[in-house]
MITI-656393 format. One record per residue (C-alpha): y, x, z; residue in one letter. Coordinates in Angstrom, 1 decimal. Each point is the difference from the previous one (the first is absolute). Example, Ala and Ser with C-alpha at 12.3 -4.5 7.8 and 13.67 -1.06 7.14 Angstrom:
BEGIN
<site v="-4.5" u="12.3" w="7.8" aa="a"/>
<site v="3.4" u="1.4" w="-0.7" aa="s"/>
//
This chain:
BEGIN
<site v="-1.6" u="15.0" w="5.4" aa="m"/>
<site v="3.6" u="0.3" w="0.7" aa="k"/>
<site v="3.4" u="0.7" w="-1.6" aa="h"/>
<site v="0.3" u="-3.0" w="-2.3" aa="f"/>
<site v="3.8" u="0.4" w="-0.2" aa="f"/>
<site v="0.3" u="-1.0" w="-3.7" aa="v"/>
<site v="-1.9" u="-3.2" w="0.4" aa="c"/>
<site v="1.7" u="-0.9" w="3.3" aa="f"/>
<site v="3.5" u="0.4" w="-1.6" aa="l"/>
<site v="-1.0" u="-2.2" w="-2.9" aa="l"/>
<site v="-1.5" u="-2.5" w="2.4" aa="t"/>
<site v="3.2" u="-0.4" w="2.0" aa="f"/>
<site v="2.0" u="-0.5" w="-3.2" aa="t"/>
<site v="-2.5" u="-2.6" w="-1.1" aa="f"/>
<site v="0.2" u="-1.8" w="3.3" aa="c"/>
<site v="3.8" u="-0.1" w="-0.3" aa="e"/>
<site v="-0.4" u="-1.8" w="-3.3" aa="i"/>
<site v="-2.4" u="-2.5" w="1.6" aa="y"/>
<site v="2.4" u="-0.6" w="2.9" aa="s"/>
<site v="2.8" u="-0.9" w="-2.5" aa="q"/>
<site v="-2.2" u="-2.4" w="-2.0" aa="e"/>
<site v="-2.7" u="-1.1" w="2.4" aa="p"/>
<site v="-3.1" u="-1.6" w="-1.5" aa="v"/>
<site v="-2.0" u="-1.7" w="2.7" aa="m"/>
<site v="-3.0" u="-2.2" w="-0.7" aa="q"/>
<site v="-3.5" u="0.1" w="1.6" aa="a"/>
<site v="-2.7" u="0.5" w="-2.5" aa="p"/>
<site v="-1.7" u="-3.1" w="-1.4" aa="e"/>
<site v="-3.5" u="1.3" w="0.3" aa="y"/>
<site v="-1.8" u="-3.0" w="-1.6" aa="a"/>
<site v="2.3" u="0.5" w="-3.1" aa="l"/>
<site v="-0.5" u="3.7" w="0.0" aa="i"/>
<site v="-3.8" u="-0.3" w="0.2" aa="r"/>
<site v="-0.1" u="-2.4" w="-3.0" aa="l"/>
<site v="2.4" u="2.0" w="-2.1" aa="a"/>
<site v="-1.6" u="3.4" w="0.5" aa="t"/>
<site v="-3.4" u="-1.4" w="-0.8" aa="a"/>
<site v="1.2" u="-1.8" w="-3.2" aa="d"/>
<site v="-0.5" u="2.2" w="-3.1" aa="s"/>
<site v="2.7" u="-2.1" w="-1.8" aa="s"/>
<site v="2.6" u="0.6" w="2.7" aa="s"/>
<site v="2.8" u="2.5" w="-0.2" aa="d"/>
<site v="-1.2" u="1.1" w="3.4" aa="h"/>
<site v="-3.6" u="0.5" w="-0.8" aa="y"/>
<site v="-1.0" u="2.7" w="2.5" aa="y"/>
<site v="-1.9" u="2.5" w="-2.2" aa="p"/>
<site v="2.9" u="0.2" w="-2.5" aa="r"/>
<site v="2.7" u="0.2" w="2.8" aa="l"/>
<site v="-2.0" u="2.8" w="1.7" aa="l"/>
<site v="-0.3" u="1.9" w="-3.3" aa="e"/>
<site v="3.8" u="-0.1" w="-0.4" aa="r"/>
<site v="0.5" u="1.0" w="3.6" aa="y"/>
<site v="-2.3" u="3.0" w="-0.3" aa="e"/>
<site v="1.8" u="1.0" w="-3.2" aa="a"/>
<site v="3.4" u="0.0" w="2.0" aa="f"/>
<site v="1.3" u="-2.8" w="-2.2" aa="d"/>
<site v="3.7" u="-0.1" w="0.8" aa="s"/>
<site v="0.4" u="-3.5" w="-1.5" aa="t"/>
<site v="-2.0" u="-1.6" w="2.8" aa="l"/>
<site v="2.3" u="-2.4" w="1.9" aa="s"/>
<site v="0.3" u="-0.8" w="3.7" aa="v"/>
<site v="-2.1" u="-3.1" w="-0.6" aa="t"/>
<site v="-2.6" u="2.1" w="-1.8" aa="d"/>
<site v="-0.2" u="2.3" w="3.0" aa="y"/>
<site v="-0.4" u="-3.0" w="2.3" aa="r"/>
<site v="-3.0" u="-1.2" w="-2.0" aa="y"/>
<site v="-1.4" u="3.6" w="0.0" aa="l"/>
<site v="0.4" u="0.7" w="3.7" aa="y"/>
<site v="-0.9" u="-3.4" w="1.5" aa="f"/>
<site v="-2.5" u="-0.7" w="-2.8" aa="g"/>
<site v="-2.0" u="3.1" w="1.0" aa="y"/>
<site v="-1.5" u="-1.9" w="3.0" aa="i"/>
<site v="-2.0" u="-2.1" w="-2.5" aa="f"/>
<site v="-1.6" u="3.0" w="-1.7" aa="q"/>
<site v="-3.6" u="0.9" w="0.8" aa="d"/>
<site v="0.9" u="3.5" w="1.3" aa="n"/>
<site v="2.7" u="-1.2" w="2.4" aa="y"/>
<site v="-0.4" u="1.5" w="3.5" aa="n"/>
<site v="2.9" u="-0.4" w="2.4" aa="p"/>
<site v="-1.3" u="2.9" w="2.1" aa="e"/>
<site v="-0.5" u="2.4" w="-2.9" aa="w"/>
<site v="0.4" u="3.7" w="0.7" aa="k"/>
<site v="-0.3" u="2.8" w="-2.6" aa="s"/>
<site v="-3.2" u="2.1" w="0.3" aa="k"/>
<site v="2.0" u="2.9" w="-1.5" aa="d"/>
<site v="2.8" u="-0.1" w="2.5" aa="e"/>
<site v="-1.0" u="3.3" w="1.7" aa="k"/>
<site v="-0.7" u="1.7" w="-3.3" aa="k"/>
<site v="3.5" u="-1.1" w="-1.3" aa="i"/>
<site v="1.7" u="1.3" w="3.1" aa="e"/>
<site v="-1.9" u="3.3" w="-0.3" aa="k"/>
<site v="0.9" u="0.5" w="-3.6" aa="y"/>
<site v="3.6" u="-0.9" w="0.7" aa="f"/>
<site v="0.2" u="2.7" w="2.7" aa="r"/>
<site v="-1.4" u="2.5" w="-2.6" aa="e"/>
<site v="2.4" u="-1.3" w="-2.6" aa="a"/>
<site v="3.0" u="1.0" w="2.1" aa="k"/>
<site v="-1.2" u="3.6" w="-0.2" aa="k"/>
<site v="-1.1" u="-0.2" w="-3.7" aa="d"/>
<site v="1.8" u="-2.5" w="-2.2" aa="e"/>
<site v="-2.9" u="0.0" w="-2.5" aa="s"/>
<site v="-1.9" u="-2.2" w="2.5" aa="n"/>
<site v="2.4" u="-2.9" w="-0.4" aa="y"/>
<site v="-1.9" u="-1.2" w="-3.1" aa="d"/>
<site v="-3.2" u="-0.1" w="2.0" aa="k"/>
<site v="1.7" u="-2.0" w="2.8" aa="v"/>
<site v="1.6" u="-2.4" w="-2.5" aa="i"/>
<site v="-3.4" u="-0.7" w="-1.6" aa="d"/>
<site v="-1.5" u="-0.8" w="3.4" aa="l"/>
<site v="2.8" u="-2.2" w="0.9" aa="v"/>
<site v="-0.2" u="-2.0" w="-3.2" aa="n"/>
<site v="-3.8" u="-0.3" w="0.5" aa="k"/>
<site v="0.7" u="-1.4" w="3.4" aa="s"/>
<site v="2.5" u="-2.5" w="-1.4" aa="l"/>
<site v="-2.5" u="-1.2" w="-2.5" aa="r"/>
<site v="-2.2" u="-1.0" w="3.0" aa="e"/>
<site v="2.9" u="-1.8" w="1.7" aa="f"/>
<site v="3.1" u="-0.3" w="-2.3" aa="p"/>
<site v="2.3" u="-1.1" w="2.9" aa="f"/>
<site v="-0.6" u="2.7" w="2.5" aa="d"/>
<site v="3.7" u="0.4" w="0.9" aa="l"/>
<site v="-0.3" u="3.3" w="1.8" aa="r"/>
<site v="-1.8" u="1.6" w="-2.9" aa="t"/>
<site v="2.4" u="-1.6" w="-2.5" aa="m"/>
<site v="2.9" u="1.6" w="1.8" aa="q"/>
<site v="-1.9" u="3.3" w="0.1" aa="f"/>
<site v="-0.4" u="-0.1" w="-3.7" aa="l"/>
<site v="3.7" u="-0.4" w="-0.5" aa="c"/>
<site v="0.6" u="3.1" w="2.0" aa="f"/>
<site v="-2.8" u="2.0" w="-1.8" aa="l"/>
<site v="1.3" u="-0.7" w="-3.5" aa="y"/>
<site v="3.6" u="1.0" w="1.0" aa="h"/>
<site v="-1.2" u="3.1" w="1.8" aa="q"/>
<site v="-2.1" u="0.9" w="-3.0" aa="n"/>
<site v="3.1" u="-0.2" w="-2.3" aa="g"/>
<site v="-1.3" u="-3.1" w="-1.9" aa="n"/>
<site v="3.2" u="-2.0" w="0.4" aa="i"/>
<site v="-1.0" u="-2.7" w="-2.5" aa="e"/>
<site v="-3.2" u="-0.9" w="1.8" aa="m"/>
<site v="1.7" u="0.4" w="3.4" aa="g"/>
<site v="2.5" u="-2.7" w="-1.1" aa="q"/>
<site v="-2.7" u="-2.2" w="-1.3" aa="k"/>
<site v="-2.0" u="0.3" w="3.2" aa="a"/>
<site v="3.1" u="-0.6" w="2.1" aa="s"/>
<site v="0.9" u="-3.1" w="-2.0" aa="h"/>
<site v="-3.5" u="-1.4" w="0.4" aa="r"/>
<site v="0.0" u="0.7" w="3.8" aa="f"/>
<site v="3.4" u="-1.6" w="0.4" aa="l"/>
<site v="-1.1" u="-3.0" w="-2.0" aa="s"/>
<site v="-3.0" u="-0.6" w="2.3" aa="v"/>
<site v="2.3" u="0.3" w="3.0" aa="i"/>
<site v="2.3" u="-2.5" w="-1.7" aa="g"/>
<site v="-2.8" u="-2.5" w="-0.4" aa="a"/>
<site v="-0.7" u="0.3" w="3.8" aa="i"/>
<site v="3.6" u="-0.4" w="0.9" aa="l"/>
<site v="0.3" u="-3.0" w="-2.3" aa="s"/>
<site v="-2.6" u="-1.9" w="2.1" aa="s"/>
<site v="2.2" u="-0.6" w="3.0" aa="g"/>
<site v="2.5" u="1.6" w="2.4" aa="d"/>
<site v="-2.4" u="0.8" w="2.9" aa="g"/>
<site v="2.2" u="-1.8" w="2.5" aa="e"/>
<site v="-2.6" u="-2.7" w="1.0" aa="s"/>
<site v="-3.6" u="-0.9" w="-0.7" aa="c"/>
<site v="1.1" u="-2.6" w="-2.5" aa="e"/>
<site v="2.0" u="2.6" w="-1.9" aa="t"/>
<site v="-2.3" u="3.0" w="0.6" aa="a"/>
<site v="-0.5" u="2.8" w="-2.4" aa="y"/>
<site v="-3.3" u="-0.5" w="-1.8" aa="h"/>
<site v="-2.1" u="3.2" w="-0.4" aa="v"/>
<site v="-3.6" u="0.4" w="-1.3" aa="i"/>
<site v="-0.9" u="2.7" w="2.5" aa="s"/>
<site v="0.9" u="0.5" w="3.7" aa="p"/>
<site v="0.9" u="3.6" w="-0.8" aa="l"/>
<site v="2.8" u="-1.3" w="-2.2" aa="h"/>
<site v="1.7" u="-1.4" w="3.0" aa="e"/>
<site v="0.6" u="3.6" w="1.3" aa="l"/>
<site v="0.9" u="1.1" w="-3.5" aa="n"/>
<site v="2.8" u="-2.6" w="-0.1" aa="i"/>
<site v="1.2" u="1.1" w="3.4" aa="l"/>
<site v="0.3" u="3.6" w="-1.3" aa="k"/>
<site v="2.0" u="-1.2" w="-3.0" aa="v"/>
<site v="2.6" u="-1.5" w="2.4" aa="f"/>
<site v="-0.3" u="3.0" w="2.3" aa="q"/>
<site v="-1.3" u="-2.1" w="2.9" aa="f"/>
<site v="-2.7" u="0.9" w="2.5" aa="e"/>
<site v="-2.4" u="-2.5" w="1.6" aa="s"/>
<site v="-0.3" u="-0.1" w="3.8" aa="s"/>
<site v="-2.6" u="-2.8" w="0.2" aa="a"/>
<site v="-1.9" u="-2.5" w="-2.2" aa="q"/>
<site v="-0.7" u="-3.6" w="1.0" aa="k"/>
<site v="-1.8" u="-2.8" w="-1.8" aa="p"/>
<site v="2.3" u="-3.0" w="-0.5" aa="f"/>
<site v="-1.8" u="-3.0" w="-1.5" aa="g"/>
<site v="-1.3" u="1.2" w="-3.4" aa="d"/>
<site v="2.5" u="2.9" w="0.0" aa="c"/>
<site v="0.2" u="3.4" w="1.5" aa="n"/>
<site v="3.2" u="0.8" w="1.9" aa="y"/>
<site v="1.1" u="3.6" w="0.2" aa="l"/>
<site v="2.4" u="0.8" w="2.8" aa="e"/>
<site v="2.3" u="2.8" w="-0.9" aa="l"/>
<site v="1.3" u="2.9" w="2.0" aa="k"/>
<site v="3.8" u="0.0" w="0.5" aa="e"/>
<site v="1.8" u="0.5" w="-3.3" aa="n"/>
<site v="3.5" u="0.2" w="-1.3" aa="k"/>
<site v="-0.3" u="-3.4" w="-1.7" aa="r"/>
<site v="-1.0" u="-1.8" w="3.1" aa="g"/>
<site v="-3.1" u="-1.5" w="-1.5" aa="v"/>
<site v="-2.5" u="-1.1" w="2.7" aa="k"/>
<site v="-3.0" u="-0.5" w="-2.1" aa="g"/>
<site v="-1.5" u="-1.1" w="-3.4" aa="i"/>
<site v="-2.6" u="-2.6" w="-0.9" aa="y"/>
<site v="-2.7" u="0.7" w="-2.5" aa="f"/>
<site v="-2.8" u="-2.1" w="-1.5" aa="k"/>
<site v="-3.2" u="1.3" w="-1.6" aa="v"/>
<site v="-1.4" u="-2.9" w="-2.1" aa="p"/>
<site v="-3.6" u="1.0" w="0.3" aa="g"/>
<site v="-1.2" u="-3.5" w="0.5" aa="q"/>
<site v="0.8" u="-0.9" w="-3.7" aa="w"/>
<site v="-2.3" u="2.6" w="-1.4" aa="n"/>
//
């Protein structure tokens, strides 16, 4: 699953916006847990998720924070989740490059996978590419906006410069996804308190490493 150029371009633009007006606050998990379980709350999880899956463009950064971090309190949350259809998706994608009529089949499989784990960043990014490649610009833009908004929720949780200001992610795989967004490569991973420190290979920005935190203990 390669060549996500459209989504990467949008991601970098989005990150520039965030760097201009940084929003940095660690998630308040106790508050998120209460609000997402309260049917009278604006952030009641089933309603938020329904809007999310419908590509609702009116969802705010705050809404996405409740969606993304609130997912750890849902019964089907699994930080180590992997799609059972991954190999099938990759096979159909290879075939789709030879026969464009197969793109619809791949898109259906990808959407099915996202219903199982709505925040699989790699698959979300792949969906952006598939819609654009299939000529469905409207859905490509909606999928890109949703992907970027989830990235925005993660970036709003900290700056990654220390364990105290670590980026919060709901899956260890998302640590590597965020590195790819910034075009970084990890050279080593080290536990640091309740954080995970990813040392980086030499890069143009001179960043030595990034701290992440997976809040599994709150689930």
